[in-house]
PDB file of N, CA, C and O in Angstrom:
ATOM      1  N   MET A   1    -133.258   7.839 -27.032  1.00  0.00           N
ATOM      2  CA  MET A   1    -132.420   6.933 -26.223  1.00  0.00           C
ATOM      3  C   MET A   1    -131.020   7.563 -26.064  1.00  0.00           C
ATOM      4  O   MET A   1    -130.403   7.982 -27.044  1.00  0.00           O
ATOM      5  N   PRO A   2    -130.554   7.618 -24.860  1.00  0.00           N
ATOM      6  CA  PRO A   2    -129.253   8.234 -24.567  1.00  0.00           C
ATOM      7  C   PRO A   2    -128.104   7.391 -25.154  1.00  0.00           C
ATOM      8  O   PRO A   2    -128.181   6.164 -25.218  1.00  0.00           O
ATOM      9  N   ARG A   3    -127.069   8.069 -25.568  1.00  0.00           N
ATOM     10  CA  ARG A   3    -125.918   7.385 -26.159  1.00  0.00           C
ATOM     11  C   ARG A   3    -125.083   6.756 -25.009  1.00  0.00           C
ATOM     12  O   ARG A   3    -124.889   7.341 -23.943  1.00  0.00           O
ATOM     13  N   PRO A   4    -124.600   5.512 -25.306  1.00  0.00           N
ATOM     14  CA  PRO A   4    -123.838   4.824 -24.200  1.00  0.00           C
ATOM     15  C   PRO A   4    -122.463   5.571 -24.032  1.00  0.00           C
ATOM     16  O   PRO A   4    -121.909   6.100 -24.996  1.00  0.00           O
ATOM     17  N   ARG A   5    -121.962   5.588 -22.814  1.00  0.00           N
ATOM     18  CA  ARG A   5    -120.756   6.279 -22.510  1.00  0.00           C
ATOM     19  C   ARG A   5    -119.598   5.288 -22.734  1.00  0.00           C
ATOM     20  O   ARG A   5    -119.700   4.106 -22.407  1.00  0.00           O
ATOM     21  N   LEU A   6    -118.496   5.806 -23.301  1.00  0.00           N
ATOM     22  CA  LEU A   6    -117.345   4.974 -23.531  1.00  0.00           C
ATOM     23  C   LEU A   6    -116.510   4.877 -22.206  1.00  0.00           C
ATOM     24  O   LEU A   6    -115.844   3.869 -21.971  1.00  0.00           O
ATOM     25  N   PHE A   7    -116.554   5.898 -21.382  1.00  0.00           N
ATOM     26  CA  PHE A   7    -115.887   5.913 -20.120  1.00  0.00           C
ATOM     27  C   PHE A   7    -116.898   5.832 -19.039  1.00  0.00           C
ATOM     28  O   PHE A   7    -117.789   6.681 -18.995  1.00  0.00           O
ATOM     29  N   PRO A   8    -116.834   4.882 -18.166  1.00  0.00           N
ATOM     30  CA  PRO A   8    -117.918   4.678 -17.135  1.00  0.00           C
ATOM     31  C   PRO A   8    -118.081   5.704 -16.061  1.00  0.00           C
ATOM     32  O   PRO A   8    -119.139   5.744 -15.433  1.00  0.00           O
ATOM     33  N   PHE A   9    -117.076   6.564 -15.798  1.00  0.00           N
ATOM     34  CA  PHE A   9    -117.130   7.516 -14.733  1.00  0.00           C
ATOM     35  C   PHE A   9    -117.366   8.906 -15.199  1.00  0.00           C
ATOM     36  O   PHE A   9    -116.780   9.302 -16.206  1.00  0.00           O
ATOM     37  N   ALA A  10    -118.160   9.657 -14.558  1.00  0.00           N
ATOM     38  CA  ALA A  10    -118.494  11.075 -14.934  1.00  0.00           C
ATOM     39  C   ALA A  10    -117.428  11.953 -14.256  1.00  0.00           C
ATOM     40  O   ALA A  10    -117.671  12.464 -13.163  1.00  0.00           O
ATOM     41  N   LEU A  11    -116.307  12.131 -14.852  1.00  0.00           N
ATOM     42  CA  LEU A  11    -115.262  13.002 -14.297  1.00  0.00           C
ATOM     43  C   LEU A  11    -115.366  14.394 -14.872  1.00  0.00           C
ATOM     44  O   LEU A  11    -114.794  15.326 -14.306  1.00  0.00           O
ATOM     45  N   SER A  12    -116.057  14.571 -15.949  1.00  0.00           N
ATOM     46  CA  SER A  12    -116.322  15.867 -16.583  1.00  0.00           C
ATOM     47  C   SER A  12    -115.134  16.533 -17.295  1.00  0.00           C
ATOM     48  O   SER A  12    -115.352  17.333 -18.206  1.00  0.00           O
ATOM     49  N   ILE A  13    -113.911  16.236 -16.919  1.00  0.00           N
ATOM     50  CA  ILE A  13    -112.765  16.862 -17.642  1.00  0.00           C
ATOM     51  C   ILE A  13    -111.715  15.823 -18.011  1.00  0.00           C
ATOM     52  O   ILE A  13    -111.352  14.952 -17.221  1.00  0.00           O
ATOM     53  N   GLY A  14    -111.253  15.952 -19.226  1.00  0.00           N
ATOM     54  CA  GLY A  14    -110.075  15.135 -19.625  1.00  0.00           C
ATOM     55  C   GLY A  14    -110.348  13.635 -19.855  1.00  0.00           C
ATOM     56  O   GLY A  14    -109.416  12.888 -20.154  1.00  0.00           O
ATOM     57  N   THR A  15    -111.548  13.204 -19.727  1.00  0.00           N
ATOM     58  CA  THR A  15    -111.684  11.723 -19.865  1.00  0.00           C
ATOM     59  C   THR A  15    -111.511  11.265 -21.271  1.00  0.00           C
ATOM     60  O   THR A  15    -111.138  10.109 -21.474  1.00  0.00           O
ATOM     61  N   ASP A  16    -111.765  12.117 -22.308  1.00  0.00           N
ATOM     62  CA  ASP A  16    -111.623  11.675 -23.679  1.00  0.00           C
ATOM     63  C   ASP A  16    -110.145  11.466 -24.034  1.00  0.00           C
ATOM     64  O   ASP A  16    -109.858  10.708 -24.961  1.00  0.00           O
ATOM     65  N   ILE A  17    -109.217  12.091 -23.352  1.00  0.00           N
ATOM     66  CA  ILE A  17    -107.731  11.932 -23.681  1.00  0.00           C
ATOM     67  C   ILE A  17    -107.366  10.490 -23.248  1.00  0.00           C
ATOM     68  O   ILE A  17    -106.392   9.953 -23.777  1.00  0.00           O
ATOM     69  N   CYS A  18    -108.079   9.849 -22.334  1.00  0.00           N
ATOM     70  CA  CYS A  18    -107.729   8.529 -21.931  1.00  0.00           C
ATOM     71  C   CYS A  18    -108.160   7.449 -22.894  1.00  0.00           C
ATOM     72  O   CYS A  18    -107.751   6.298 -22.738  1.00  0.00           O
ATOM     73  N   HIS A  19    -108.930   7.760 -23.835  1.00  0.00           N
ATOM     74  CA  HIS A  19    -109.375   6.776 -24.775  1.00  0.00           C
ATOM     75  C   HIS A  19    -108.360   6.601 -25.877  1.00  0.00           C
ATOM     76  O   HIS A  19    -108.290   7.417 -26.797  1.00  0.00           O
ATOM     77  N   ILE A  20    -107.578   5.555 -25.797  1.00  0.00           N
ATOM     78  CA  ILE A  20    -106.365   5.332 -26.616  1.00  0.00           C
ATOM     79  C   ILE A  20    -106.772   5.267 -28.135  1.00  0.00           C
ATOM     80  O   ILE A  20    -106.057   5.804 -28.982  1.00  0.00           O
ATOM     81  N   LEU A  21    -107.875   4.633 -28.453  1.00  0.00           N
ATOM     82  CA  LEU A  21    -108.220   4.559 -29.840  1.00  0.00           C
ATOM     83  C   LEU A  21    -108.518   5.920 -30.471  1.00  0.00           C
ATOM     84  O   LEU A  21    -108.217   6.184 -31.635  1.00  0.00           O
ATOM     85  N   ARG A  22    -109.137   6.780 -29.625  1.00  0.00           N
ATOM     86  CA  ARG A  22    -109.376   8.128 -30.130  1.00  0.00           C
ATOM     87  C   ARG A  22    -108.065   8.895 -30.402  1.00  0.00           C
ATOM     88  O   ARG A  22    -107.934   9.575 -31.420  1.00  0.00           O
ATOM     89  N   VAL A  23    -107.128   8.774 -29.501  1.00  0.00           N
ATOM     90  CA  VAL A  23    -105.815   9.400 -29.726  1.00  0.00           C
ATOM     91  C   VAL A  23    -105.168   8.836 -30.999  1.00  0.00           C
ATOM     92  O   VAL A  23    -104.591   9.586 -31.787  1.00  0.00           O
ATOM     93  N   LYS A  24    -105.266   7.510 -31.200  1.00  0.00           N
ATOM     94  CA  LYS A  24    -104.613   6.954 -32.357  1.00  0.00           C
ATOM     95  C   LYS A  24    -105.267   7.460 -33.614  1.00  0.00           C
ATOM     96  O   LYS A  24    -104.570   7.677 -34.606  1.00  0.00           O
ATOM     97  N   LYS A  25    -106.611   7.667 -33.629  1.00  0.00           N
ATOM     98  CA  LYS A  25    -107.258   8.192 -34.753  1.00  0.00           C
ATOM     99  C   LYS A  25    -106.819   9.623 -35.116  1.00  0.00           C
ATOM    100  O   LYS A  25    -106.743  10.016 -36.280  1.00  0.00           O
ATOM    101  N   ILE A  26    -106.531  10.387 -34.013  1.00  0.00           N
ATOM    102  CA  ILE A  26    -106.076  11.746 -34.196  1.00  0.00           C
ATOM    103  C   ILE A  26    -104.686  11.676 -34.839  1.00  0.00           C
ATOM    104  O   ILE A  26    -104.403  12.407 -35.788  1.00  0.00           O
ATOM    105  N   LEU A  27    -103.839  10.816 -34.331  1.00  0.00           N
ATOM    106  CA  LEU A  27    -102.436  10.786 -34.745  1.00  0.00           C
ATOM    107  C   LEU A  27    -102.348  10.272 -36.249  1.00  0.00           C
ATOM    108  O   LEU A  27    -101.472  10.700 -37.001  1.00  0.00           O
ATOM    109  N   THR A  28    -103.254   9.376 -36.635  1.00  0.00           N
ATOM    110  CA  THR A  28    -103.190   8.871 -37.954  1.00  0.00           C
ATOM    111  C   THR A  28    -104.063   9.594 -38.984  1.00  0.00           C
ATOM    112  O   THR A  28    -104.043   9.228 -40.160  1.00  0.00           O
ATOM    113  N   ASN A  29    -104.814  10.590 -38.581  1.00  0.00           N
ATOM    114  CA  ASN A  29    -105.655  11.293 -39.493  1.00  0.00           C
ATOM    115  C   ASN A  29    -104.777  12.134 -40.473  1.00  0.00           C
ATOM    116  O   ASN A  29    -103.965  12.945 -40.026  1.00  0.00           O
ATOM    117  N   PRO A  30    -104.943  11.940 -41.780  1.00  0.00           N
ATOM    118  CA  PRO A  30    -104.073  12.631 -42.748  1.00  0.00           C
ATOM    119  C   PRO A  30    -104.233  14.100 -42.728  1.00  0.00           C
ATOM    120  O   PRO A  30    -103.367  14.823 -43.221  1.00  0.00           O
ATOM    121  N   LYS A  31    -105.323  14.581 -42.169  1.00  0.00           N
ATOM    122  CA  LYS A  31    -105.556  16.061 -42.154  1.00  0.00           C
ATOM    123  C   LYS A  31    -105.058  16.729 -40.898  1.00  0.00           C
ATOM    124  O   LYS A  31    -105.157  17.947 -40.749  1.00  0.00           O
ATOM    125  N   ARG A  32    -104.512  15.917 -39.977  1.00  0.00           N
ATOM    126  CA  ARG A  32    -103.979  16.488 -38.739  1.00  0.00           C
ATOM    127  C   ARG A  32    -102.527  16.228 -38.559  1.00  0.00           C
ATOM    128  O   ARG A  32    -102.027  15.239 -39.094  1.00  0.00           O
ATOM    129  N   SER A  33    -101.848  17.006 -37.877  1.00  0.00           N
ATOM    130  CA  SER A  33    -100.390  16.858 -37.620  1.00  0.00           C
ATOM    131  C   SER A  33    -100.204  16.146 -36.317  1.00  0.00           C
ATOM    132  O   SER A  33    -100.696  16.606 -35.287  1.00  0.00           O
ATOM    133  N   ALA A  34     -99.493  15.016 -36.329  1.00  0.00           N
ATOM    134  CA  ALA A  34     -99.147  14.339 -35.146  1.00  0.00           C
ATOM    135  C   ALA A  34     -98.194  15.117 -34.257  1.00  0.00           C
ATOM    136  O   ALA A  34     -98.240  15.037 -33.029  1.00  0.00           O
ATOM    137  N   GLN A  35     -97.323  15.876 -34.925  1.00  0.00           N
ATOM    138  CA  GLN A  35     -96.424  16.726 -34.153  1.00  0.00           C
ATOM    139  C   GLN A  35     -97.113  17.830 -33.391  1.00  0.00           C
ATOM    140  O   GLN A  35     -96.778  18.133 -32.246  1.00  0.00           O
ATOM    141  N   GLN A  36     -98.072  18.414 -34.046  1.00  0.00           N
ATOM    142  CA  GLN A  36     -98.858  19.499 -33.378  1.00  0.00           C
ATOM    143  C   GLN A  36     -99.607  18.941 -32.197  1.00  0.00           C
ATOM    144  O   GLN A  36     -99.604  19.546 -31.125  1.00  0.00           O
ATOM    145  N   TYR A  37    -100.248  17.802 -32.364  1.00  0.00           N
ATOM    146  CA  TYR A  37    -100.945  17.151 -31.298  1.00  0.00           C
ATOM    147  C   TYR A  37    -100.001  16.794 -30.126  1.00  0.00           C
ATOM    148  O   TYR A  37    -100.327  17.040 -28.965  1.00  0.00           O
ATOM    149  N   PHE A  38     -98.866  16.231 -30.439  1.00  0.00           N
ATOM    150  CA  PHE A  38     -97.836  15.937 -29.445  1.00  0.00           C
ATOM    151  C   PHE A  38     -97.467  17.151 -28.646  1.00  0.00           C
ATOM    152  O   PHE A  38     -97.411  17.090 -27.418  1.00  0.00           O
ATOM    153  N   ARG A  39     -97.218  18.234 -29.300  1.00  0.00           N
ATOM    154  CA  ARG A  39     -96.830  19.547 -28.605  1.00  0.00           C
ATOM    155  C   ARG A  39     -98.029  20.122 -27.808  1.00  0.00           C
ATOM    156  O   ARG A  39     -97.837  20.841 -26.828  1.00  0.00           O
ATOM    157  N   LYS A  40     -99.231  19.804 -28.231  1.00  0.00           N
ATOM    158  CA  LYS A  40    -100.408  20.310 -27.536  1.00  0.00           C
ATOM    159  C   LYS A  40    -100.649  19.578 -26.220  1.00  0.00           C
ATOM    160  O   LYS A  40    -101.082  20.149 -25.219  1.00  0.00           O
ATOM    161  N   VAL A  41    -100.353  18.318 -26.276  1.00  0.00           N
ATOM    162  CA  VAL A  41    -100.702  17.467 -25.103  1.00  0.00           C
ATOM    163  C   VAL A  41     -99.561  17.597 -24.048  1.00  0.00           C
ATOM    164  O   VAL A  41     -99.831  17.554 -22.848  1.00  0.00           O
ATOM    165  N   LEU A  42     -98.303  17.752 -24.490  1.00  0.00           N
ATOM    166  CA  LEU A  42     -97.174  17.837 -23.524  1.00  0.00           C
ATOM    167  C   LEU A  42     -96.693  19.268 -23.341  1.00  0.00           C
ATOM    168  O   LEU A  42     -96.768  20.099 -24.247  1.00  0.00           O
ATOM    169  N   ASN A  43     -96.193  19.526 -22.128  1.00  0.00           N
ATOM    170  CA  ASN A  43     -95.659  20.852 -21.939  1.00  0.00           C
ATOM    171  C   ASN A  43     -94.201  20.892 -22.513  1.00  0.00           C
ATOM    172  O   ASN A  43     -93.637  19.837 -22.804  1.00  0.00           O
ATOM    173  N   PRO A  44     -93.601  22.086 -22.673  1.00  0.00           N
ATOM    174  CA  PRO A  44     -92.262  22.180 -23.324  1.00  0.00           C
ATOM    175  C   PRO A  44     -91.222  21.300 -22.652  1.00  0.00           C
ATOM    176  O   PRO A  44     -90.397  20.710 -23.351  1.00  0.00           O
ATOM    177  N   ALA A  45     -91.220  21.185 -21.357  1.00  0.00           N
ATOM    178  CA  ALA A  45     -90.242  20.330 -20.711  1.00  0.00           C
ATOM    179  C   ALA A  45     -90.394  18.845 -21.056  1.00  0.00           C
ATOM    180  O   ALA A  45     -89.418  18.112 -21.217  1.00  0.00           O
ATOM    181  N   GLU A  46     -91.650  18.441 -21.159  1.00  0.00           N
ATOM    182  CA  GLU A  46     -91.927  17.020 -21.478  1.00  0.00           C
ATOM    183  C   GLU A  46     -91.587  16.799 -22.999  1.00  0.00           C
ATOM    184  O   GLU A  46     -91.124  15.721 -23.370  1.00  0.00           O
ATOM    185  N   VAL A  47     -91.807  17.772 -23.823  1.00  0.00           N
ATOM    186  CA  VAL A  47     -91.398  17.618 -25.221  1.00  0.00           C
ATOM    187  C   VAL A  47     -89.917  17.354 -25.303  1.00  0.00           C
ATOM    188  O   VAL A  47     -89.483  16.498 -26.073  1.00  0.00           O
ATOM    189  N   LEU A  48     -89.132  18.074 -24.522  1.00  0.00           N
ATOM    190  CA  LEU A  48     -87.653  17.849 -24.543  1.00  0.00           C
ATOM    191  C   LEU A  48     -87.322  16.519 -23.881  1.00  0.00           C
ATOM    192  O   LEU A  48     -86.406  15.836 -24.340  1.00  0.00           O
ATOM    193  N   ALA A  49     -87.975  16.147 -22.895  1.00  0.00           N
ATOM    194  CA  ALA A  49     -87.733  14.835 -22.169  1.00  0.00           C
ATOM    195  C   ALA A  49     -88.092  13.620 -23.058  1.00  0.00           C
ATOM    196  O   ALA A  49     -87.436  12.582 -22.973  1.00  0.00           O
ATOM    197  N   TYR A  50     -89.109  13.745 -23.890  1.00  0.00           N
ATOM    198  CA  TYR A  50     -89.592  12.700 -24.657  1.00  0.00           C
ATOM    199  C   TYR A  50     -89.391  12.902 -26.222  1.00  0.00           C
ATOM    200  O   TYR A  50     -90.289  12.702 -27.041  1.00  0.00           O
ATOM    201  N   ARG A  51     -88.148  13.310 -26.528  1.00  0.00           N
ATOM    202  CA  ARG A  51     -87.804  13.608 -27.944  1.00  0.00           C
ATOM    203  C   ARG A  51     -87.981  12.395 -28.771  1.00  0.00           C
ATOM    204  O   ARG A  51     -88.377  12.525 -29.929  1.00  0.00           O
ATOM    205  N   SER A  52     -87.727  11.241 -28.289  1.00  0.00           N
ATOM    206  CA  SER A  52     -87.887  10.015 -29.096  1.00  0.00           C
ATOM    207  C   SER A  52     -89.305   9.867 -29.612  1.00  0.00           C
ATOM    208  O   SER A  52     -89.498   9.409 -30.738  1.00  0.00           O
ATOM    209  N   TRP A  53     -90.287  10.237 -28.836  1.00  0.00           N
ATOM    210  CA  TRP A  53     -91.713  10.151 -29.240  1.00  0.00           C
ATOM    211  C   TRP A  53     -91.948  11.220 -30.288  1.00  0.00           C
ATOM    212  O   TRP A  53     -92.702  11.001 -31.236  1.00  0.00           O
ATOM    213  N   LEU A  54     -91.311  12.379 -30.134  1.00  0.00           N
ATOM    214  CA  LEU A  54     -91.457  13.404 -31.190  1.00  0.00           C
ATOM    215  C   LEU A  54     -90.956  12.908 -32.557  1.00  0.00           C
ATOM    216  O   LEU A  54     -91.541  13.201 -33.599  1.00  0.00           O
ATOM    217  N   LYS A  55     -89.900  12.177 -32.514  1.00  0.00           N
ATOM    218  CA  LYS A  55     -89.411  11.558 -33.777  1.00  0.00           C
ATOM    219  C   LYS A  55     -90.432  10.616 -34.397  1.00  0.00           C
ATOM    220  O   LYS A  55     -90.531  10.558 -35.622  1.00  0.00           O
ATOM    221  N   VAL A  56     -91.169   9.904 -33.628  1.00  0.00           N
ATOM    222  CA  VAL A  56     -92.210   9.023 -34.116  1.00  0.00           C
ATOM    223  C   VAL A  56     -93.379   9.905 -34.778  1.00  0.00           C
ATOM    224  O   VAL A  56     -93.928   9.561 -35.825  1.00  0.00           O
ATOM    225  N   ALA A  57     -93.690  11.007 -34.110  1.00  0.00           N
ATOM    226  CA  ALA A  57     -94.639  11.975 -34.650  1.00  0.00           C
ATOM    227  C   ALA A  57     -94.179  12.489 -35.973  1.00  0.00           C
ATOM    228  O   ALA A  57     -94.983  12.594 -36.899  1.00  0.00           O
ATOM    229  N   VAL A  58     -92.919  12.815 -36.105  1.00  0.00           N
ATOM    230  CA  VAL A  58     -92.370  13.322 -37.375  1.00  0.00           C
ATOM    231  C   VAL A  58     -92.474  12.210 -38.476  1.00  0.00           C
ATOM    232  O   VAL A  58     -92.837  12.505 -39.614  1.00  0.00           O
ATOM    233  N   GLU A  59     -92.161  10.976 -38.132  1.00  0.00           N
ATOM    234  CA  GLU A  59     -92.306   9.879 -39.048  1.00  0.00           C
ATOM    235  C   GLU A  59     -93.727   9.730 -39.503  1.00  0.00           C
ATOM    236  O   GLU A  59     -93.979   9.558 -40.695  1.00  0.00           O
ATOM    237  N   LEU A  60     -94.677   9.792 -38.575  1.00  0.00           N
ATOM    238  CA  LEU A  60     -96.113   9.675 -38.968  1.00  0.00           C
ATOM    239  C   LEU A  60     -96.482  10.805 -39.926  1.00  0.00           C
ATOM    240  O   LEU A  60     -97.153  10.585 -40.934  1.00  0.00           O
ATOM    241  N   ASP A  61     -96.049  11.979 -39.607  1.00  0.00           N
ATOM    242  CA  ASP A  61     -96.367  13.144 -40.513  1.00  0.00           C
ATOM    243  C   ASP A  61     -95.779  12.945 -41.869  1.00  0.00           C
ATOM    244  O   ASP A  61     -96.409  13.269 -42.875  1.00  0.00           O
ATOM    245  N   ALA A  62     -94.551  12.406 -41.922  1.00  0.00           N
ATOM    246  CA  ALA A  62     -93.891  12.166 -43.208  1.00  0.00           C
ATOM    247  C   ALA A  62     -94.695  11.126 -43.982  1.00  0.00           C
ATOM    248  O   ALA A  62     -94.856  11.269 -45.194  1.00  0.00           O
ATOM    249  N   LEU A  63     -95.190  10.115 -43.344  1.00  0.00           N
ATOM    250  CA  LEU A  63     -95.983   9.101 -44.022  1.00  0.00           C
ATOM    251  C   LEU A  63     -97.294   9.708 -44.594  1.00  0.00           C
ATOM    252  O   LEU A  63     -97.747   9.343 -45.679  1.00  0.00           O
ATOM    253  N   LYS A  64     -97.881  10.651 -43.815  1.00  0.00           N
ATOM    254  CA  LYS A  64     -99.144  11.278 -44.168  1.00  0.00           C
ATOM    255  C   LYS A  64     -98.962  12.357 -45.239  1.00  0.00           C
ATOM    256  O   LYS A  64     -99.965  12.793 -45.805  1.00  0.00           O
ATOM    257  N   ALA A  65     -97.778  12.799 -45.543  1.00  0.00           N
ATOM    258  CA  ALA A  65     -97.512  13.924 -46.419  1.00  0.00           C
ATOM    259  C   ALA A  65     -98.161  13.784 -47.773  1.00  0.00           C
ATOM    260  O   ALA A  65     -98.669  14.750 -48.342  1.00  0.00           O
ATOM    261  N   ASP A  66     -98.136  12.554 -48.286  1.00  0.00           N
ATOM    262  CA  ASP A  66     -98.779  12.261 -49.593  1.00  0.00           C
ATOM    263  C   ASP A  66    -100.013  11.398 -49.267  1.00  0.00           C
ATOM    264  O   ASP A  66     -99.920  10.184 -49.089  1.00  0.00           O
ATOM    265  N   GLU A  67    -101.161  12.071 -49.197  1.00  0.00           N
ATOM    266  CA  GLU A  67    -102.416  11.406 -48.840  1.00  0.00           C
ATOM    267  C   GLU A  67    -102.739  10.196 -49.721  1.00  0.00           C
ATOM    268  O   GLU A  67    -103.267   9.196 -49.235  1.00  0.00           O
ATOM    269  N   GLU A  68    -102.427  10.286 -50.995  1.00  0.00           N
ATOM    270  CA  GLU A  68    -102.715   9.211 -51.949  1.00  0.00           C
ATOM    271  C   GLU A  68    -101.903   7.979 -51.564  1.00  0.00           C
ATOM    272  O   GLU A  68    -102.430   6.868 -51.507  1.00  0.00           O
ATOM    273  N   ARG A  69    -100.597   8.194 -51.296  1.00  0.00           N
ATOM    274  CA  ARG A  69     -99.677   7.101 -50.961  1.00  0.00           C
ATOM    275  C   ARG A  69    -100.021   6.557 -49.583  1.00  0.00           C
ATOM    276  O   ARG A  69     -99.957   5.351 -49.345  1.00  0.00           O
ATOM    277  N   TYR A  70    -100.383   7.453 -48.683  1.00  0.00           N
ATOM    278  CA  TYR A  70    -100.695   7.081 -47.345  1.00  0.00           C
ATOM    279  C   TYR A  70    -101.838   6.049 -47.272  1.00  0.00           C
ATOM    280  O   TYR A  70    -101.824   5.174 -46.406  1.00  0.00           O
ATOM    281  N   SER A  71    -102.783   6.145 -48.139  1.00  0.00           N
ATOM    282  CA  SER A  71    -103.960   5.226 -48.123  1.00  0.00           C
ATOM    283  C   SER A  71    -103.527   3.840 -48.621  1.00  0.00           C
ATOM    284  O   SER A  71    -104.241   2.861 -48.404  1.00  0.00           O
ATOM    285  N   GLU A  72    -102.395   3.746 -49.270  1.00  0.00           N
ATOM    286  CA  GLU A  72    -101.897   2.459 -49.731  1.00  0.00           C
ATOM    287  C   GLU A  72    -100.926   1.737 -48.776  1.00  0.00           C
ATOM    288  O   GLU A  72    -100.604   0.567 -48.982  1.00  0.00           O
ATOM    289  N   ILE A  73    -100.458   2.457 -47.717  1.00  0.00           N
ATOM    290  CA  ILE A  73     -99.579   1.857 -46.747  1.00  0.00           C
ATOM    291  C   ILE A  73    -100.356   0.833 -45.940  1.00  0.00           C
ATOM    292  O   ILE A  73    -101.466   1.121 -45.492  1.00  0.00           O
ATOM    293  N   PRO A  74     -99.801  -0.359 -45.743  1.00  0.00           N
ATOM    294  CA  PRO A  74    -100.505  -1.353 -44.924  1.00  0.00           C
ATOM    295  C   PRO A  74    -100.816  -0.900 -43.509  1.00  0.00           C
ATOM    296  O   PRO A  74     -99.989  -0.261 -42.860  1.00  0.00           O
ATOM    297  N   GLY A  75    -101.999  -1.227 -43.034  1.00  0.00           N
ATOM    298  CA  GLY A  75    -102.454  -0.781 -41.736  1.00  0.00           C
ATOM    299  C   GLY A  75    -101.507  -1.201 -40.559  1.00  0.00           C
ATOM    300  O   GLY A  75    -101.435  -0.553 -39.514  1.00  0.00           O
ATOM    301  N   GLU A  76    -100.767  -2.371 -40.821  1.00  0.00           N
ATOM    302  CA  GLU A  76     -99.899  -2.801 -39.721  1.00  0.00           C
ATOM    303  C   GLU A  76     -98.692  -1.864 -39.541  1.00  0.00           C
ATOM    304  O   GLU A  76     -98.149  -1.769 -38.441  1.00  0.00           O
ATOM    305  N   VAL A  77     -98.266  -1.166 -40.621  1.00  0.00           N
ATOM    306  CA  VAL A  77     -97.143  -0.255 -40.590  1.00  0.00           C
ATOM    307  C   VAL A  77     -97.607   0.978 -39.741  1.00  0.00           C
ATOM    308  O   VAL A  77     -96.912   1.395 -38.815  1.00  0.00           O
ATOM    309  N   ILE A  78     -98.718   1.505 -40.063  1.00  0.00           N
ATOM    310  CA  ILE A  78     -99.227   2.681 -39.384  1.00  0.00           C
ATOM    311  C   ILE A  78     -99.509   2.317 -37.931  1.00  0.00           C
ATOM    312  O   ILE A  78     -99.183   3.080 -37.021  1.00  0.00           O
ATOM    313  N   HIS A  79    -100.109   1.158 -37.714  1.00  0.00           N
ATOM    314  CA  HIS A  79    -100.454   0.683 -36.361  1.00  0.00           C
ATOM    315  C   HIS A  79     -99.218   0.528 -35.469  1.00  0.00           C
ATOM    316  O   HIS A  79     -99.222   0.881 -34.289  1.00  0.00           O
ATOM    317  N   ALA A  80     -98.190  -0.002 -36.068  1.00  0.00           N
ATOM    318  CA  ALA A  80     -96.881  -0.241 -35.301  1.00  0.00           C
ATOM    319  C   ALA A  80     -96.340   1.080 -34.788  1.00  0.00           C
ATOM    320  O   ALA A  80     -95.807   1.132 -33.680  1.00  0.00           O
ATOM    321  N   LYS A  81     -96.461   2.134 -35.553  1.00  0.00           N
ATOM    322  CA  LYS A  81     -95.887   3.485 -35.135  1.00  0.00           C
ATOM    323  C   LYS A  81     -96.883   4.217 -34.269  1.00  0.00           C
ATOM    324  O   LYS A  81     -96.475   4.834 -33.285  1.00  0.00           O
ATOM    325  N   ALA A  82     -98.192   4.185 -34.583  1.00  0.00           N
ATOM    326  CA  ALA A  82     -99.169   5.017 -33.968  1.00  0.00           C
ATOM    327  C   ALA A  82     -99.645   4.512 -32.613  1.00  0.00           C
ATOM    328  O   ALA A  82     -99.852   5.289 -31.681  1.00  0.00           O
ATOM    329  N   TRP A  83     -99.818   3.172 -32.520  1.00  0.00           N
ATOM    330  CA  TRP A  83    -100.419   2.648 -31.289  1.00  0.00           C
ATOM    331  C   TRP A  83     -99.563   2.855 -30.062  1.00  0.00           C
ATOM    332  O   TRP A  83    -100.109   3.264 -29.038  1.00  0.00           O
ATOM    333  N   PRO A  84     -98.258   2.606 -30.080  1.00  0.00           N
ATOM    334  CA  PRO A  84     -97.486   2.857 -28.894  1.00  0.00           C
ATOM    335  C   PRO A  84     -97.463   4.371 -28.500  1.00  0.00           C
ATOM    336  O   PRO A  84     -97.462   4.714 -27.318  1.00  0.00           O
ATOM    337  N   MET A  85     -97.447   5.202 -29.467  1.00  0.00           N
ATOM    338  CA  MET A  85     -97.442   6.582 -29.136  1.00  0.00           C
ATOM    339  C   MET A  85     -98.805   7.047 -28.633  1.00  0.00           C
ATOM    340  O   MET A  85     -98.860   7.926 -27.773  1.00  0.00           O
ATOM    341  N   ALA A  86     -99.880   6.504 -29.124  1.00  0.00           N
ATOM    342  CA  ALA A  86    -101.207   6.807 -28.611  1.00  0.00           C
ATOM    343  C   ALA A  86    -101.333   6.366 -27.180  1.00  0.00           C
ATOM    344  O   ALA A  86    -101.910   7.079 -26.359  1.00  0.00           O
ATOM    345  N   ARG A  87    -100.796   5.186 -26.857  1.00  0.00           N
ATOM    346  CA  ARG A  87    -100.843   4.699 -25.518  1.00  0.00           C
ATOM    347  C   ARG A  87    -100.078   5.627 -24.587  1.00  0.00           C
ATOM    348  O   ARG A  87    -100.555   5.925 -23.492  1.00  0.00           O
ATOM    349  N   PHE A  88     -98.909   6.088 -24.995  1.00  0.00           N
ATOM    350  CA  PHE A  88     -98.108   6.982 -24.238  1.00  0.00           C
ATOM    351  C   PHE A  88     -98.798   8.344 -24.000  1.00  0.00           C
ATOM    352  O   PHE A  88     -98.806   8.867 -22.886  1.00  0.00           O
ATOM    353  N   LEU A  89     -99.356   8.881 -25.047  1.00  0.00           N
ATOM    354  CA  LEU A  89     -99.995  10.212 -24.923  1.00  0.00           C
ATOM    355  C   LEU A  89    -101.237  10.159 -24.158  1.00  0.00           C
ATOM    356  O   LEU A  89    -101.543  11.105 -23.431  1.00  0.00           O
ATOM    357  N   SER A  90    -102.009   9.078 -24.271  1.00  0.00           N
ATOM    358  CA  SER A  90    -103.292   8.994 -23.549  1.00  0.00           C
ATOM    359  C   SER A  90    -103.050   8.868 -22.023  1.00  0.00           C
ATOM    360  O   SER A  90    -103.932   9.198 -21.229  1.00  0.00           O
ATOM    361  N   GLY A  91    -101.903   8.411 -21.637  1.00  0.00           N
ATOM    362  CA  GLY A  91    -101.591   8.315 -20.240  1.00  0.00           C
ATOM    363  C   GLY A  91    -100.955   9.585 -19.627  1.00  0.00           C
ATOM    364  O   GLY A  91    -100.718   9.639 -18.420  1.00  0.00           O
ATOM    365  N   ARG A  92    -100.689  10.578 -20.447  1.00  0.00           N
ATOM    366  CA  ARG A  92    -100.033  11.794 -19.959  1.00  0.00           C
ATOM    367  C   ARG A  92    -101.041  12.726 -19.274  1.00  0.00           C
ATOM    368  O   ARG A  92    -100.667  13.799 -18.802  1.00  0.00           O
TER     369      ARG A  92
END
């Protein structure tokens, strides 16, 4: 049985970046750097233009620095930082 598609249109390129929840999972994954992902998605001029979002990525990475402590942080705190940034990046 074929797997259901999360995105209804067959565009073939870049459709996964539009899935906000997937971007949020990348940003909040303790084994991945939110800063590196931010710089990967945006070009250097955009990184300079959106420095405030880079600060959010730095904050997320600081929270993730201690994996043991990170698992104890309430989900609402992580969600409040990661969700707006995921929405922004998925639309880029």
